[in-house]
N, C-alpha and C positions, 0 to 999 in steps of 0.2 A: 356535846354526848361520847363523845367519839373518845374525846381524854380524860376523860373520868371513864371510863373504860376500863384505861389504858391503868389508867392510876389504884384503881382497884384489880387487878388484876397482880400489878406487879405491888401489891402492898401485905406487908406483913398478918389480917386478918383475912386476904388471900390464900395465903402461903394456910396459913392455920388450921384453914378448913381443908384443902386437902390433904392436910399429912391426917387427917380425926378417921373418925367411924361414922361423920357424915355423914363422907365425902366415900368410902371405899368398904360401907357395908354396900349400900344403891348401888353402887357401881357392879361389883363381884355378883348382887340381886337381877340384874338384869338377864342371867341369859334361862332362868326358870323363862317370860315371859317371851324371851324370843325362838326357845325348844317349842314354844306352845303356837305360836307362829310360824313356825315355819314344819310343823305337823298339820297346818291347815291342810295341807296341800297331799299329802297322806290315806292311804283308807281309812272310816271314821273305827273300824275292826280293833282298831290295834289302840285306841281309847280306853283306856280306861273308869270305869267311870266313879270306883271307888277314892283314886289317888285326884282327880280332875275335882271331887267334890272337895277333895281338901284344903288341894290346891287354892280353893273358893273360898272357903275356911280363912286360912291361913294369910290370904292376901287380905279377907276381908277386914279381921284384927291386925293388919301390919298396917291397914290404911289405917285406921284408925289410931296404933300409936304411933305415926308418924305425922298426924295430927295435932296431939295431944300433947307430946314430948316439945318440948321449950329449950333452946330455938326449935322450933319446929322446922320439921325436915320434905322437904317439897322435892326433891330426889330420890328419895321414898318413895314418898306420895306420886309420884307420876310412876315410879314402877311398881309399884303395886296395884295401882289403876290399871295400867296394863296388862297383867299380868292378870286382874281378877272380871276384865273384859274377853280375852283372849281362852281366857278356860272355859267363862257360859258360851262361849261359843262351837270352841270344844264338847262342852258336855250334850248343847243344842244337837249337833251332829253326830252325836252318839246313839241320842235318845232319838235320831229320827230316821240314823240306818236301825236304831234295837225296831223302833215302833213298823218296819217296811219289812220286818223280818231277817233283818241281817244278820241275824244272830244260827238263823236255822239255816239258811244259806252257807255260812261257812263251813258249817255242822256238813249239810252233804257237801262238797268240794273237800272236807279233810274223810271223809267214807270214800267219795270217789277215791279221792289221791292213795288211797288207803289199800284201796283191792285192785289198782293198777297196779301196784304194785309186788302184789302177791301172789 
């Protein structure tokens, strides 16, 4: 099995794959889900619900594209599946924060800061 893998990695077919947009497109696209995963440790008040919802729709559409395109692009599908999950978690974090009155707490903190500056 290892010999078969090594022979595939050094094959012309794999070389063409590495030089194609089927490989580099998803590799470049991994920045979006990695950023969303990194932002999970930050406060939910920085989350933009509109942008997060747009990224959910974007990833949903591109997951379908990655599945339907011939040849099927599994790397792109994995990237957008990861992004979809990360964005849904971010959206739920924002929703929980908003439902708990996070928006009003943020407004009060900003007002308190502006009073102390004056």
